[in-house]
PDB file of N, CA, C and O in Angstrom, chain B, residues numbered from 101:
ATOM      1  N   MET B 101     130.164 155.649  37.408  1.00  0.00           N
ATOM      2  CA  MET B 101     130.694 154.374  36.955  1.00  0.00           C
ATOM      3  C   MET B 101     129.557 153.493  36.430  1.00  0.00           C
ATOM      4  O   MET B 101     128.482 153.410  37.024  1.00  0.00           O
ATOM      5  N   ALA B 102     129.825 152.854  35.322  1.00  0.00           N
ATOM      6  CA  ALA B 102     128.854 151.929  34.749  1.00  0.00           C
ATOM      7  C   ALA B 102     128.869 150.617  35.529  1.00  0.00           C
ATOM      8  O   ALA B 102     129.851 150.273  36.186  1.00  0.00           O
ATOM      9  N   LYS B 103     127.772 149.908  35.437  1.00  0.00           N
ATOM     10  CA  LYS B 103     127.721 148.611  36.087  1.00  0.00           C
ATOM     11  C   LYS B 103     128.718 147.672  35.422  1.00  0.00           C
ATOM     12  O   LYS B 103     128.937 147.735  34.212  1.00  0.00           O
ATOM     13  N   GLU B 104     129.305 146.819  36.210  1.00  0.00           N
ATOM     14  CA  GLU B 104     130.285 145.864  35.684  1.00  0.00           C
ATOM     15  C   GLU B 104     129.650 144.938  34.651  1.00  0.00           C
ATOM     16  O   GLU B 104     130.314 144.507  33.708  1.00  0.00           O
ATOM     17  N   SER B 105     128.369 144.634  34.828  1.00  0.00           N
ATOM     18  CA  SER B 105     127.693 143.751  33.879  1.00  0.00           C
ATOM     19  C   SER B 105     127.589 144.407  32.503  1.00  0.00           C
ATOM     20  O   SER B 105     127.664 143.722  31.483  1.00  0.00           O
ATOM     21  N   MET B 106     127.415 145.729  32.469  1.00  0.00           N
ATOM     22  CA  MET B 106     127.320 146.425  31.187  1.00  0.00           C
ATOM     23  C   MET B 106     128.682 146.435  30.480  1.00  0.00           C
ATOM     24  O   MET B 106     128.762 146.254  29.265  1.00  0.00           O
ATOM     25  N   LYS B 107     129.747 146.649  31.258  1.00  0.00           N
ATOM     26  CA  LYS B 107     131.091 146.610  30.678  1.00  0.00           C
ATOM     27  C   LYS B 107     131.391 145.218  30.138  1.00  0.00           C
ATOM     28  O   LYS B 107     131.949 145.073  29.050  1.00  0.00           O
ATOM     29  N   ALA B 108     131.020 144.197  30.900  1.00  0.00           N
ATOM     30  CA  ALA B 108     131.266 142.814  30.496  1.00  0.00           C
ATOM     31  C   ALA B 108     130.481 142.470  29.238  1.00  0.00           C
ATOM     32  O   ALA B 108     130.969 141.729  28.385  1.00  0.00           O
ATOM     33  N   ARG B 109     129.279 142.998  29.118  1.00  0.00           N
ATOM     34  CA  ARG B 109     128.454 142.750  27.942  1.00  0.00           C
ATOM     35  C   ARG B 109     129.114 143.307  26.684  1.00  0.00           C
ATOM     36  O   ARG B 109     129.088 142.679  25.626  1.00  0.00           O
ATOM     37  N   GLU B 110     129.705 144.495  26.813  1.00  0.00           N
ATOM     38  CA  GLU B 110     130.379 145.101  25.666  1.00  0.00           C
ATOM     39  C   GLU B 110     131.619 144.293  25.265  1.00  0.00           C
ATOM     40  O   GLU B 110     131.913 144.149  24.078  1.00  0.00           O
ATOM     41  N   VAL B 111     132.342 143.769  26.257  1.00  0.00           N
ATOM     42  CA  VAL B 111     133.522 142.944  25.971  1.00  0.00           C
ATOM     43  C   VAL B 111     133.095 141.662  25.252  1.00  0.00           C
ATOM     44  O   VAL B 111     133.751 141.217  24.310  1.00  0.00           O
ATOM     45  N   LYS B 112     131.992 141.081  25.709  1.00  0.00           N
ATOM     46  CA  LYS B 112     131.476 139.861  25.093  1.00  0.00           C
ATOM     47  C   LYS B 112     131.070 140.116  23.641  1.00  0.00           C
ATOM     48  O   LYS B 112     131.330 139.295  22.761  1.00  0.00           O
ATOM     49  N   ARG B 113     130.428 141.269  23.401  1.00  0.00           N
ATOM     50  CA  ARG B 113     130.043 141.615  22.033  1.00  0.00           C
ATOM     51  C   ARG B 113     131.264 141.781  21.146  1.00  0.00           C
ATOM     52  O   ARG B 113     131.266 141.338  19.997  1.00  0.00           O
ATOM     53  N   ALA B 114     132.305 142.419  21.672  1.00  0.00           N
ATOM     54  CA  ALA B 114     133.525 142.636  20.879  1.00  0.00           C
ATOM     55  C   ALA B 114     134.154 141.299  20.489  1.00  0.00           C
ATOM     56  O   ALA B 114     134.642 141.151  19.369  1.00  0.00           O
ATOM     57  N   LYS B 115     134.148 140.330  21.398  1.00  0.00           N
ATOM     58  CA  LYS B 115     134.696 139.007  21.101  1.00  0.00           C
ATOM     59  C   LYS B 115     133.879 138.307  20.021  1.00  0.00           C
ATOM     60  O   LYS B 115     134.440 137.683  19.120  1.00  0.00           O
ATOM     61  N   LEU B 116     132.551 138.410  20.112  1.00  0.00           N
ATOM     62  CA  LEU B 116     131.685 137.780  19.106  1.00  0.00           C
ATOM     63  C   LEU B 116     131.886 138.407  17.728  1.00  0.00           C
ATOM     64  O   LEU B 116     131.879 137.713  16.710  1.00  0.00           O
ATOM     65  N   ILE B 117     132.063 139.720  17.711  1.00  0.00           N
ATOM     66  CA  ILE B 117     132.283 140.411  16.434  1.00  0.00           C
ATOM     67  C   ILE B 117     133.563 139.916  15.779  1.00  0.00           C
ATOM     68  O   ILE B 117     133.598 139.657  14.576  1.00  0.00           O
ATOM     69  N   ALA B 118     134.618 139.788  16.585  1.00  0.00           N
ATOM     70  CA  ALA B 118     135.897 139.311  16.053  1.00  0.00           C
ATOM     71  C   ALA B 118     135.787 137.857  15.581  1.00  0.00           C
ATOM     72  O   ALA B 118     136.370 137.482  14.564  1.00  0.00           O
ATOM     73  N   LYS B 119     135.049 137.058  16.317  1.00  0.00           N
ATOM     74  CA  LYS B 119     134.919 135.639  15.996  1.00  0.00           C
ATOM     75  C   LYS B 119     134.199 135.424  14.663  1.00  0.00           C
ATOM     76  O   LYS B 119     134.600 134.572  13.871  1.00  0.00           O
ATOM     77  N   TYR B 120     133.147 136.187  14.419  1.00  0.00           N
ATOM     78  CA  TYR B 120     132.314 135.969  13.235  1.00  0.00           C
ATOM     79  C   TYR B 120     132.616 136.932  12.094  1.00  0.00           C
ATOM     80  O   TYR B 120     131.884 136.935  11.105  1.00  0.00           O
ATOM     81  N   ALA B 121     133.655 137.743  12.188  1.00  0.00           N
ATOM     82  CA  ALA B 121     133.943 138.747  11.161  1.00  0.00           C
ATOM     83  C   ALA B 121     134.204 138.111   9.797  1.00  0.00           C
ATOM     84  O   ALA B 121     133.661 138.564   8.789  1.00  0.00           O
ATOM     85  N   ALA B 122     135.025 137.075   9.760  1.00  0.00           N
ATOM     86  CA  ALA B 122     135.358 136.432   8.482  1.00  0.00           C
ATOM     87  C   ALA B 122     134.128 135.772   7.863  1.00  0.00           C
ATOM     88  O   ALA B 122     133.884 135.898   6.662  1.00  0.00           O
ATOM     89  N   LYS B 123     133.358 135.072   8.687  1.00  0.00           N
ATOM     90  CA  LYS B 123     132.166 134.391   8.179  1.00  0.00           C
ATOM     91  C   LYS B 123     131.134 135.405   7.691  1.00  0.00           C
ATOM     92  O   LYS B 123     130.480 135.183   6.672  1.00  0.00           O
ATOM     93  N   ARG B 124     130.988 136.501   8.405  1.00  0.00           N
ATOM     94  CA  ARG B 124     130.059 137.553   8.014  1.00  0.00           C
ATOM     95  C   ARG B 124     130.465 138.150   6.659  1.00  0.00           C
ATOM     96  O   ARG B 124     129.618 138.371   5.794  1.00  0.00           O
ATOM     97  N   GLN B 125     131.757 138.407   6.484  1.00  0.00           N
ATOM     98  CA  GLN B 125     132.240 138.978   5.221  1.00  0.00           C
ATOM     99  C   GLN B 125     132.037 138.012   4.064  1.00  0.00           C
ATOM    100  O   GLN B 125     131.685 138.418   2.956  1.00  0.00           O
ATOM    101  N   GLN B 126     132.264 136.727   4.331  1.00  0.00           N
ATOM    102  CA  GLN B 126     132.070 135.717   3.291  1.00  0.00           C
ATOM    103  C   GLN B 126     130.601 135.667   2.865  1.00  0.00           C
ATOM    104  O   GLN B 126     130.296 135.609   1.674  1.00  0.00           O
ATOM    105  N   LEU B 127     129.706 135.688   3.832  1.00  0.00           N
ATOM    106  CA  LEU B 127     128.278 135.645   3.509  1.00  0.00           C
ATOM    107  C   LEU B 127     127.844 136.897   2.756  1.00  0.00           C
ATOM    108  O   LEU B 127     127.011 136.825   1.852  1.00  0.00           O
ATOM    109  N   LEU B 128     128.405 138.040   3.127  1.00  0.00           N
ATOM    110  CA  LEU B 128     128.080 139.282   2.425  1.00  0.00           C
ATOM    111  C   LEU B 128     128.578 139.245   0.980  1.00  0.00           C
ATOM    112  O   LEU B 128     127.884 139.703   0.073  1.00  0.00           O
ATOM    113  N   ASP B 129     129.775 138.702   0.765  1.00  0.00           N
ATOM    114  CA  ASP B 129     130.330 138.613  -0.586  1.00  0.00           C
ATOM    115  C   ASP B 129     129.482 137.699  -1.475  1.00  0.00           C
ATOM    116  O   ASP B 129     129.300 137.968  -2.663  1.00  0.00           O
ATOM    117  N   GLU B 130     128.968 136.619  -0.886  1.00  0.00           N
ATOM    118  CA  GLU B 130     128.129 135.685  -1.636  1.00  0.00           C
ATOM    119  C   GLU B 130     126.725 136.241  -1.844  1.00  0.00           C
ATOM    120  O   GLU B 130     126.006 135.799  -2.740  1.00  0.00           O
ATOM    121  N   GLY B 131     126.337 137.200  -1.026  1.00  0.00           N
ATOM    122  CA  GLY B 131     124.973 137.719  -1.092  1.00  0.00           C
ATOM    123  C   GLY B 131     123.981 136.829  -0.373  1.00  0.00           C
ATOM    124  O   GLY B 131     122.778 136.898  -0.624  1.00  0.00           O
ATOM    125  N   ASN B 132     124.481 135.995   0.518  1.00  0.00           N
ATOM    126  CA  ASN B 132     123.650 135.056   1.263  1.00  0.00           C
ATOM    127  C   ASN B 132     123.095 135.743   2.521  1.00  0.00           C
ATOM    128  O   ASN B 132     123.670 135.648   3.606  1.00  0.00           O
ATOM    129  N   TYR B 133     121.978 136.427   2.346  1.00  0.00           N
ATOM    130  CA  TYR B 133     121.412 137.181   3.465  1.00  0.00           C
ATOM    131  C   TYR B 133     120.666 136.293   4.452  1.00  0.00           C
ATOM    132  O   TYR B 133     120.500 136.649   5.619  1.00  0.00           O
ATOM    133  N   ASP B 134     120.215 135.129   3.973  1.00  0.00           N
ATOM    134  CA  ASP B 134     119.581 134.185   4.900  1.00  0.00           C
ATOM    135  C   ASP B 134     120.611 133.618   5.866  1.00  0.00           C
ATOM    136  O   ASP B 134     120.313 133.383   7.038  1.00  0.00           O
ATOM    137  N   GLY B 135     121.823 133.400   5.366  1.00  0.00           N
ATOM    138  CA  GLY B 135     122.900 132.930   6.239  1.00  0.00           C
ATOM    139  C   GLY B 135     123.273 133.967   7.278  1.00  0.00           C
ATOM    140  O   GLY B 135     123.605 133.623   8.412  1.00  0.00           O
ATOM    141  N   LEU B 136     123.220 135.246   6.896  1.00  0.00           N
ATOM    142  CA  LEU B 136     123.502 136.319   7.852  1.00  0.00           C
ATOM    143  C   LEU B 136     122.485 136.327   8.981  1.00  0.00           C
ATOM    144  O   LEU B 136     122.817 136.629  10.128  1.00  0.00           O
ATOM    145  N   GLN B 137     121.242 135.993   8.649  1.00  0.00           N
ATOM    146  CA  GLN B 137     120.179 135.981   9.654  1.00  0.00           C
ATOM    147  C   GLN B 137     120.434 134.923  10.727  1.00  0.00           C
ATOM    148  O   GLN B 137     119.978 135.054  11.863  1.00  0.00           O
ATOM    149  N   ASN B 138     121.165 133.877  10.355  1.00  0.00           N
ATOM    150  CA  ASN B 138     121.410 132.782  11.294  1.00  0.00           C
ATOM    151  C   ASN B 138     122.576 133.045  12.239  1.00  0.00           C
ATOM    152  O   ASN B 138     122.761 132.308  13.207  1.00  0.00           O
ATOM    153  N   LEU B 139     123.368 134.086  11.973  1.00  0.00           N
ATOM    154  CA  LEU B 139     124.467 134.433  12.871  1.00  0.00           C
ATOM    155  C   LEU B 139     123.909 135.029  14.163  1.00  0.00           C
ATOM    156  O   LEU B 139     122.801 135.565  14.167  1.00  0.00           O
ATOM    157  N   PRO B 140     124.669 134.941  15.260  1.00  0.00           N
ATOM    158  CA  PRO B 140     124.194 135.534  16.508  1.00  0.00           C
ATOM    159  C   PRO B 140     123.967 137.032  16.361  1.00  0.00           C
ATOM    160  O   PRO B 140     124.698 137.707  15.636  1.00  0.00           O
ATOM    161  N   ARG B 141     122.980 137.537  17.030  1.00  0.00           N
ATOM    162  CA  ARG B 141     122.607 138.943  16.921  1.00  0.00           C
ATOM    163  C   ARG B 141     123.737 139.864  17.364  1.00  0.00           C
ATOM    164  O   ARG B 141     123.977 140.904  16.751  1.00  0.00           O
ATOM    165  N   ASN B 142     124.424 139.478  18.428  1.00  0.00           N
ATOM    166  CA  ASN B 142     125.495 140.325  18.961  1.00  0.00           C
ATOM    167  C   ASN B 142     126.793 140.237  18.164  1.00  0.00           C
ATOM    168  O   ASN B 142     127.781 140.874  18.527  1.00  0.00           O
ATOM    169  N   SER B 143     126.806 139.463  17.089  1.00  0.00           N
ATOM    170  CA  SER B 143     128.017 139.395  16.272  1.00  0.00           C
ATOM    171  C   SER B 143     128.035 140.489  15.209  1.00  0.00           C
ATOM    172  O   SER B 143     128.981 140.580  14.427  1.00  0.00           O
ATOM    173  N   SER B 144     127.005 141.311  15.178  1.00  0.00           N
ATOM    174  CA  SER B 144     126.948 142.417  14.227  1.00  0.00           C
ATOM    175  C   SER B 144     127.732 143.611  14.772  1.00  0.00           C
ATOM    176  O   SER B 144     127.524 144.007  15.918  1.00  0.00           O
ATOM    177  N   PRO B 145     128.629 144.189  13.973  1.00  0.00           N
ATOM    178  CA  PRO B 145     129.456 145.301  14.477  1.00  0.00           C
ATOM    179  C   PRO B 145     128.654 146.550  14.822  1.00  0.00           C
ATOM    180  O   PRO B 145     129.141 147.413  15.552  1.00  0.00           O
ATOM    181  N   ILE B 146     127.441 146.657  14.312  1.00  0.00           N
ATOM    182  CA  ILE B 146     126.634 147.836  14.574  1.00  0.00           C
ATOM    183  C   ILE B 146     126.140 147.859  16.026  1.00  0.00           C
ATOM    184  O   ILE B 146     125.754 148.914  16.529  1.00  0.00           O
ATOM    185  N   ARG B 147     126.151 146.713  16.696  1.00  0.00           N
ATOM    186  CA  ARG B 147     125.602 146.634  18.048  1.00  0.00           C
ATOM    187  C   ARG B 147     126.593 147.041  19.138  1.00  0.00           C
ATOM    188  O   ARG B 147     126.214 147.161  20.303  1.00  0.00           O
ATOM    189  N   ILE B 148     127.855 147.254  18.772  1.00  0.00           N
ATOM    190  CA  ILE B 148     128.843 147.663  19.780  1.00  0.00           C
ATOM    191  C   ILE B 148     128.602 149.126  20.130  1.00  0.00           C
ATOM    192  O   ILE B 148     128.213 149.926  19.279  1.00  0.00           O
ATOM    193  N   HIS B 149     128.838 149.463  21.390  1.00  0.00           N
ATOM    194  CA  HIS B 149     128.608 150.824  21.861  1.00  0.00           C
ATOM    195  C   HIS B 149     129.896 151.351  22.469  1.00  0.00           C
ATOM    196  O   HIS B 149     130.515 150.679  23.295  1.00  0.00           O
ATOM    197  N   ASN B 150     130.302 152.541  22.070  1.00  0.00           N
ATOM    198  CA  ASN B 150     131.521 153.129  22.615  1.00  0.00           C
ATOM    199  C   ASN B 150     131.320 153.496  24.072  1.00  0.00           C
ATOM    200  O   ASN B 150     130.304 154.083  24.444  1.00  0.00           O
ATOM    201  N   ARG B 151     132.304 153.142  24.896  1.00  0.00           N
ATOM    202  CA  ARG B 151     132.253 153.465  26.320  1.00  0.00           C
ATOM    203  C   ARG B 151     133.593 154.028  26.762  1.00  0.00           C
ATOM    204  O   ARG B 151     134.635 153.708  26.190  1.00  0.00           O
ATOM    205  N   CYS B 152     133.555 154.869  27.785  1.00  0.00           N
ATOM    206  CA  CYS B 152     134.766 155.442  28.363  1.00  0.00           C
ATOM    207  C   CYS B 152     135.647 154.310  28.895  1.00  0.00           C
ATOM    208  O   CYS B 152     135.156 153.390  29.550  1.00  0.00           O
ATOM    209  N   LYS B 153     136.949 154.384  28.610  1.00  0.00           N
ATOM    210  CA  LYS B 153     137.873 153.331  29.036  1.00  0.00           C
ATOM    211  C   LYS B 153     138.040 153.290  30.550  1.00  0.00           C
ATOM    212  O   LYS B 153     138.382 152.246  31.105  1.00  0.00           O
ATOM    213  N   ILE B 154     137.806 154.404  31.217  1.00  0.00           N
ATOM    214  CA  ILE B 154     138.020 154.475  32.663  1.00  0.00           C
ATOM    215  C   ILE B 154     136.741 154.174  33.438  1.00  0.00           C
ATOM    216  O   ILE B 154     136.730 153.313  34.317  1.00  0.00           O
ATOM    217  N   THR B 155     135.668 154.884  33.110  1.00  0.00           N
ATOM    218  CA  THR B 155     134.442 154.763  33.895  1.00  0.00           C
ATOM    219  C   THR B 155     133.390 153.873  33.261  1.00  0.00           C
ATOM    220  O   THR B 155     132.511 153.365  33.956  1.00  0.00           O
ATOM    221  N   GLY B 156     133.465 153.675  31.949  1.00  0.00           N
ATOM    222  CA  GLY B 156     132.454 152.879  31.269  1.00  0.00           C
ATOM    223  C   GLY B 156     131.233 153.688  30.879  1.00  0.00           C
ATOM    224  O   GLY B 156     130.234 153.121  30.437  1.00  0.00           O
ATOM    225  N   ARG B 157     131.293 154.997  31.034  1.00  0.00           N
ATOM    226  CA  ARG B 157     130.157 155.859  30.709  1.00  0.00           C
ATOM    227  C   ARG B 157     129.878 155.803  29.201  1.00  0.00           C
ATOM    228  O   ARG B 157     130.796 155.985  28.401  1.00  0.00           O
ATOM    229  N   PRO B 158     128.604 155.549  28.799  1.00  0.00           N
ATOM    230  CA  PRO B 158     128.298 155.417  27.383  1.00  0.00           C
ATOM    231  C   PRO B 158     128.021 156.741  26.679  1.00  0.00           C
ATOM    232  O   PRO B 158     128.127 156.823  25.455  1.00  0.00           O
ATOM    233  N   LYS B 159     127.672 157.768  27.428  1.00  0.00           N
ATOM    234  CA  LYS B 159     127.312 159.044  26.797  1.00  0.00           C
ATOM    235  C   LYS B 159     128.451 160.036  26.921  1.00  0.00           C
ATOM    236  O   LYS B 159     129.264 159.947  27.841  1.00  0.00           O
ATOM    237  N   GLY B 160     128.507 160.975  26.001  1.00  0.00           N
ATOM    238  CA  GLY B 160     129.553 161.990  26.036  1.00  0.00           C
ATOM    239  C   GLY B 160     130.920 161.413  25.728  1.00  0.00           C
ATOM    240  O   GLY B 160     131.925 161.856  26.283  1.00  0.00           O
ATOM    241  N   TYR B 161     130.961 160.425  24.845  1.00  0.00           N
ATOM    242  CA  TYR B 161     132.204 159.723  24.503  1.00  0.00           C
ATOM    243  C   TYR B 161     132.965 160.501  23.441  1.00  0.00           C
ATOM    244  O   TYR B 161     132.375 160.946  22.457  1.00  0.00           O
ATOM    245  N   MET B 162     134.275 160.668  23.632  1.00  0.00           N
ATOM    246  CA  MET B 162     135.129 161.343  22.647  1.00  0.00           C
ATOM    247  C   MET B 162     135.997 160.284  21.976  1.00  0.00           C
ATOM    248  O   MET B 162     136.886 159.715  22.608  1.00  0.00           O
ATOM    249  N   ARG B 163     135.741 160.022  20.704  1.00  0.00           N
ATOM    250  CA  ARG B 163     136.427 158.960  19.980  1.00  0.00           C
ATOM    251  C   ARG B 163     137.937 159.117  19.954  1.00  0.00           C
ATOM    252  O   ARG B 163     138.674 158.142  20.103  1.00  0.00           O
ATOM    253  N   GLN B 164     138.386 160.332  19.767  1.00  0.00           N
ATOM    254  CA  GLN B 164     139.815 160.579  19.597  1.00  0.00           C
ATOM    255  C   GLN B 164     140.617 160.157  20.831  1.00  0.00           C
ATOM    256  O   GLN B 164     141.780 159.771  20.718  1.00  0.00           O
ATOM    257  N   PHE B 165     139.992 160.231  22.005  1.00  0.00           N
ATOM    258  CA  PHE B 165     140.701 159.933  23.244  1.00  0.00           C
ATOM    259  C   PHE B 165     140.191 158.667  23.928  1.00  0.00           C
ATOM    260  O   PHE B 165     140.868 158.133  24.807  1.00  0.00           O
ATOM    261  N   GLY B 166     139.031 158.185  23.550  1.00  0.00           N
ATOM    262  CA  GLY B 166     138.472 156.992  24.171  1.00  0.00           C
ATOM    263  C   GLY B 166     137.964 157.240  25.572  1.00  0.00           C
ATOM    264  O   GLY B 166     137.876 156.315  26.380  1.00  0.00           O
ATOM    265  N   LEU B 167     137.623 158.505  25.869  1.00  0.00           N
ATOM    266  CA  LEU B 167     137.174 158.897  27.200  1.00  0.00           C
ATOM    267  C   LEU B 167     135.844 159.616  27.121  1.00  0.00           C
ATOM    268  O   LEU B 167     135.459 160.123  26.068  1.00  0.00           O
ATOM    269  N   SER B 168     135.142 159.655  28.250  1.00  0.00           N
ATOM    270  CA  SER B 168     133.948 160.476  28.322  1.00  0.00           C
ATOM    271  C   SER B 168     134.374 161.922  28.519  1.00  0.00           C
ATOM    272  O   SER B 168     135.518 162.197  28.882  1.00  0.00           O
ATOM    273  N   ARG B 169     133.461 162.834  28.281  1.00  0.00           N
ATOM    274  CA  ARG B 169     133.777 164.263  28.382  1.00  0.00           C
ATOM    275  C   ARG B 169     134.219 164.646  29.792  1.00  0.00           C
ATOM    276  O   ARG B 169     135.046 165.541  29.964  1.00  0.00           O
ATOM    277  N   ILE B 170     133.677 163.980  30.783  1.00  0.00           N
ATOM    278  CA  ILE B 170     134.002 164.300  32.179  1.00  0.00           C
ATOM    279  C   ILE B 170     135.425 163.883  32.496  1.00  0.00           C
ATOM    280  O   ILE B 170     136.191 164.667  33.057  1.00  0.00           O
ATOM    281  N   GLN B 171     135.791 162.650  32.140  1.00  0.00           N
ATOM    282  CA  GLN B 171     137.147 162.170  32.382  1.00  0.00           C
ATOM    283  C   GLN B 171     138.158 162.953  31.560  1.00  0.00           C
ATOM    284  O   GLN B 171     139.262 163.235  32.025  1.00  0.00           O
ATOM    285  N   PHE B 172     137.773 163.307  30.323  1.00  0.00           N
ATOM    286  CA  PHE B 172     138.664 164.092  29.478  1.00  0.00           C
ATOM    287  C   PHE B 172     138.985 165.422  30.144  1.00  0.00           C
ATOM    288  O   PHE B 172     140.143 165.835  30.193  1.00  0.00           O
ATOM    289  N   ARG B 173     137.969 166.085  30.651  1.00  0.00           N
ATOM    290  CA  ARG B 173     138.170 167.401  31.269  1.00  0.00           C
ATOM    291  C   ARG B 173     139.068 167.304  32.504  1.00  0.00           C
ATOM    292  O   ARG B 173     139.969 168.121  32.691  1.00  0.00           O
ATOM    293  N   GLU B 174     138.814 166.299  33.341  1.00  0.00           N
ATOM    294  CA  GLU B 174     139.629 166.118  34.547  1.00  0.00           C
ATOM    295  C   GLU B 174     141.085 165.830  34.188  1.00  0.00           C
ATOM    296  O   GLU B 174     141.997 166.428  34.758  1.00  0.00           O
ATOM    297  N   MET B 175     141.301 164.919  33.247  1.00  0.00           N
ATOM    298  CA  MET B 175     142.661 164.547  32.878  1.00  0.00           C
ATOM    299  C   MET B 175     143.388 165.684  32.161  1.00  0.00           C
ATOM    300  O   MET B 175     144.589 165.875  32.351  1.00  0.00           O
ATOM    301  N   ALA B 176     142.656 166.441  31.332  1.00  0.00           N
ATOM    302  CA  ALA B 176     143.277 167.560  30.621  1.00  0.00           C
ATOM    303  C   ALA B 176     143.694 168.655  31.592  1.00  0.00           C
ATOM    304  O   ALA B 176     144.757 169.254  31.428  1.00  0.00           O
ATOM    305  N   SER B 177     142.877 168.925  32.595  1.00  0.00           N
ATOM    306  CA  SER B 177     143.228 169.985  33.538  1.00  0.00           C
ATOM    307  C   SER B 177     144.382 169.573  34.448  1.00  0.00           C
ATOM    308  O   SER B 177     145.095 170.429  34.973  1.00  0.00           O
ATOM    309  N   LYS B 178     144.569 168.273  34.635  1.00  0.00           N
ATOM    310  CA  LYS B 178     145.711 167.781  35.418  1.00  0.00           C
ATOM    311  C   LYS B 178     146.964 167.626  34.562  1.00  0.00           C
ATOM    312  O   LYS B 178     148.049 167.369  35.084  1.00  0.00           O
ATOM    313  N   GLY B 179     146.815 167.783  33.244  1.00  0.00           N
ATOM    314  CA  GLY B 179     147.952 167.660  32.339  1.00  0.00           C
ATOM    315  C   GLY B 179     148.316 166.226  32.015  1.00  0.00           C
ATOM    316  O   GLY B 179     149.465 165.942  31.679  1.00  0.00           O
ATOM    317  N   LEU B 180     147.357 165.317  32.109  1.00  0.00           N
ATOM    318  CA  LEU B 180     147.628 163.894  31.882  1.00  0.00           C
ATOM    319  C   LEU B 180     147.465 163.468  30.426  1.00  0.00           C
ATOM    320  O   LEU B 180     147.839 162.353  30.063  1.00  0.00           O
ATOM    321  N   ILE B 181     146.911 164.344  29.591  1.00  0.00           N
ATOM    322  CA  ILE B 181     146.735 164.019  28.183  1.00  0.00           C
ATOM    323  C   ILE B 181     147.751 164.827  27.387  1.00  0.00           C
ATOM    324  O   ILE B 181     147.683 166.056  27.373  1.00  0.00           O
ATOM    325  N   PRO B 182     148.695 164.157  26.721  1.00  0.00           N
ATOM    326  CA  PRO B 182     149.727 164.881  25.973  1.00  0.00           C
ATOM    327  C   PRO B 182     149.133 165.692  24.835  1.00  0.00           C
ATOM    328  O   PRO B 182     148.252 165.221  24.115  1.00  0.00           O
ATOM    329  N   GLY B 183     149.621 166.913  24.678  1.00  0.00           N
ATOM    330  CA  GLY B 183     149.196 167.775  23.585  1.00  0.00           C
ATOM    331  C   GLY B 183     147.910 168.523  23.822  1.00  0.00           C
ATOM    332  O   GLY B 183     147.456 169.261  22.948  1.00  0.00           O
ATOM    333  N   VAL B 184     147.308 168.349  24.989  1.00  0.00           N
ATOM    334  CA  VAL B 184     146.057 169.035  25.301  1.00  0.00           C
ATOM    335  C   VAL B 184     146.306 169.963  26.470  1.00  0.00           C
ATOM    336  O   VAL B 184     146.851 169.566  27.500  1.00  0.00           O
ATOM    337  N   ARG B 185     145.893 171.220  26.288  1.00  0.00           N
ATOM    338  CA  ARG B 185     145.995 172.147  27.409  1.00  0.00           C
ATOM    339  C   ARG B 185     144.792 173.057  27.396  1.00  0.00           C
ATOM    340  O   ARG B 185     144.136 173.240  26.370  1.00  0.00           O
ATOM    341  N   LYS B 186     144.517 173.615  28.535  1.00  0.00           N
ATOM    342  CA  LYS B 186     143.337 174.457  28.695  1.00  0.00           C
ATOM    343  C   LYS B 186     143.538 175.762  27.931  1.00  0.00           C
ATOM    344  O   LYS B 186     144.576 176.415  28.039  1.00  0.00           O
ATOM    345  N   ALA B 187     142.537 176.115  27.172  1.00  0.00           N
ATOM    346  CA  ALA B 187     142.571 177.384  26.452  1.00  0.00           C
ATOM    347  C   ALA B 187     142.214 178.506  27.423  1.00  0.00           C
ATOM    348  O   ALA B 187     141.337 178.339  28.270  1.00  0.00           O
ATOM    349  N   SER B 188     142.873 179.620  27.306  1.00  0.00           N
ATOM    350  CA  SER B 188     142.535 180.762  28.164  1.00  0.00           C
ATOM    351  C   SER B 188     142.534 182.018  27.327  1.00  0.00           C
ATOM    352  O   SER B 188     143.374 182.184  26.442  1.00  0.00           O
ATOM    353  N   TRP B 189     141.599 182.897  27.600  1.00  0.00           N
ATOM    354  CA  TRP B 189     141.527 184.160  26.902  1.00  0.00           C
ATOM    355  C   TRP B 189     141.006 185.246  27.788  1.00  0.00           C
ATOM    356  O   TRP B 189     140.880 186.391  27.353  1.00  0.00           O
TER     357      TRP B 189
END
């Protein structure tokens, strides 16, 4: 499990990105790069990091499911993910 502070930091970044999205796009359209420099650092969409929805694990993230590889494997073997089943040969 990730620290709660790390999860909270990612939520805060997501809120800042949403808040400044319109202003960022306007500045980009104008070509005003000095204005972009004055925006908060965490309002840049590149700074967001994908995390597992259940555990908050940042590594081994599967975009299609929003889970880490460990949680994906556990849930798939229990049959909790629709359309996914264990391959056997």
